[in-house]
C-alpha positions, 0 to 999 in steps of 0.5 A: 396144775403141773401134775395134771398138765404133765399127765395130759400131755405125756406119752401113754402106752397104750394110747386110748385113741389108737384103740377106739372104735370108729363111728362108721366107715364114713366117720373114721377116727384118725390114729395118732400115728397118722395124725402125726405124719400129717403134722410132720408134713405141715411143720416141714412146709411151715419151716420152708415158708418161714426161713426154717422157723419152728411152727411149734415155737410160735405162740401166735399160730391158730389151729382149727379142726372143723370136724373134731371126732376123737380130738387127736389132731388138737391133742397132738398139736397141743403136745407139740406146742407145749414142748416148742413154747417151753422157752417162750412161756417157761411155766407149764401151767401158764403155757398149757393154758395159753395154748388151749385158750388162744391157739387150738380150736375145734368144732365137734361133729356130734354131741358125743364126739365133742365130749370125747374131743374135750376129754382128749384135749382138756382131760375133762368133757367140760372145759370148766370141769374140776379136772380140766387142764385149762383154767381160763374158760368160762363155758363148758365148751371151751374152744371145742364147740358143739351145738345141735344144728338143723338142716335147711330143707329145699325140695326134699334135701338140705340145701347145704349138704344134700341130706335127704329130708325123709331120713334126717328130719329127726326128733330133737333127741337124735343126731341130725348130722347137720355139720355146723361148719357146712350149714352157713352162708358165711363161714367167717361170720359164723366162726366169729359168732362161735368163738368170738371176735374175728377169727383168722386161722393159720392152719385148718386140719381134720378128717371130715365125714366122708358121705351123707348116708341116705342117698341112693344107698351104699357107695351111691350116698352123696359125698360131703368131704369135699364140702369141708375142704371148699368151706375151709378154703373160704377161711383163707388159711395159710395151710389146709391139710385134710384126710379124704377118700382118694376117689376124688382123684378119678371119680365120685358123683359131683366131684368134677368141679372139685377135682378140677379146682384141686388139680389145677389150682396148684396150691397142693404142695404135698399129697400122700396117697394110700391105695389100700385103706387099711394100710392107713387106717387099720380095721377100716375097709372101703374101695379107693383108698384114702390120702391127705393133702397139704394145701399151701396158700402161697404155693403155686407149682407142682406137688410132692407126691408119695404113693403107698401102692397096696403095702408097698411105699413108693419113693416121693416124686414131684408131679404135675397134678393137672397133666390129665383130666384125672390124676394117675396115681402111679407115675410108672403108669404114665409112660405106658399111657402116653405110649398107648395114646400116641396112636390116637385110636378111638376109645372103648368108651364109644362102644360102652353104654351108660349106667343101667343100659336097658333101664332095669335096676339091679333089683328089677324083679319082673322076670321069670325063671323060664322063657315065655312067648316073646321074652328076652333073656335077662342077665342079672345077679341074685345074692351075688350069683350070676343068673339068666332069667327072662322078661318081656320087651315092653319093660325095656326103655333104653338102648333098644338097638342093642337087644337083637345084636351080639354084645358083651356084658361088662360088670359095672362093679368089682371091688379089690379093696386096694389089693395088688395085684388086682383083678380090676373087673369081673369076667365079661359075658358074650351075650347073643341077640334077644338078650338084655341085662340089669344095672349089674352090667354095662353093654359093649356093642353092638357087634355084627357076629359072635366072632366079633363079640368074642374078640372083644371078650378076649381083649377085656380079659387081657392084663393090658386092657384092665391095667388101662381101666384101673388108671381111671377106676378108683372105686368098685364102680366101672362106668363108661368114662372108666374105659376112656383110655382104652383104645379100640382094636379090630374085632377079627381075632383073639387078643393076647397081652403079648400082641398088645405089648408088641403093638404099643412097644412096651418094654420088658420093664413096662410089661412086668409092671402091668403084670405086677399090678393086674392078675390073670383073669379066669373066665370061669370065675363068674361071681361078682363082688 
């Protein structure tokens, strides 16, 4: 028994959990190093709240990972408890058995990940298996539970997670991706059914699935990571810490209420934020970055915030999370933003259209290569290349007043993948009367002349403009709200960064910061990402 436990819990090189491939960009395995950073943050906060006590030396503390994949959190918690409880429970086998049966609990997100998690924690895919280092379980699941769960359909979608029925109403042998932690009306009752008895968890920790594939496609799929956070809060833990995409800080479909709760609740005592996903999770790449927070049920105040800006680690600072309606990630940007806002100028968002400005989707295909009688020019992208085709006015359903005016087309999406400095936006296009665009662009306008439209174009290419956009643009998408903090100018001249720096009284240091974050724009670069 001692040999088995020793083998399971000692450090190994290489660690298989650092090498394992991810299920997808939405179900990301957590590297052990990252998991241990989260556990270090937790331990420091626990000590601060408990008179310096060591959480790993407390045999009564219960931990739950409600979205176990590789089992890395439970494994590393078990390893720490095994060392911390050595004085309290000297015999190794007894100590390990107590930890695994009384302190660490998990819910697998799929059949295969539940087996993997048990293998990581128990050294056996079955808790009652021959090689299991836990000897008191009577079920194969042990405390890492999984059971195939079905969605509950209402109007074509699951009423718990929003999964589309046409995709996830599957045969019995296929994974439903109906995560048990979410699919219940009373999570406390459900956990009592799963684990037996009245389960009160002191710490909830995990890295939940990020979105439910099958929404509108790609980044428009419905996010579900916030549902795991909200459900965990209903369990009233002492601490809650999770890895989630950072896009909730400034954007995300359906994130407004979640963001408001998180930013204004004042329970987040620590937040570590990576603008570049691959810095935290090597080999994983999506826009907006990722971070982990520590929610403390007893905390009511500001947050210790640490930013990894690209590959550059910024010093930890104490921040007010609710200073603005979204969270500005870089503290150095806040002073610049406040200088700009002092003048109280109208916002560029008042001049920018909503999504799909003329009602033509990105994949709109009713167009011709050459102009025809009564046609209008149609600006679109085809396999990543910008093109101008032609369509009929009868197919246009929105913003008809913009068709016959000068305007500027602003690319709706541009991805930098956390690069610093960033381009932020694709090159804008001055568009003449008798022109429209697909969903690829938003429209700024209308303008009375080509000169006014060119003035707007010059403004949008400045680093100053794109820096202010970047404060609200946390994913590849730049919708109307992204332009809320960009002030309007007079449209009778070409604008330069020097002009704008002078107008808003930005110091040399502030100018240098903007230029360190935003690249110069080349208008000849006409391809969108």
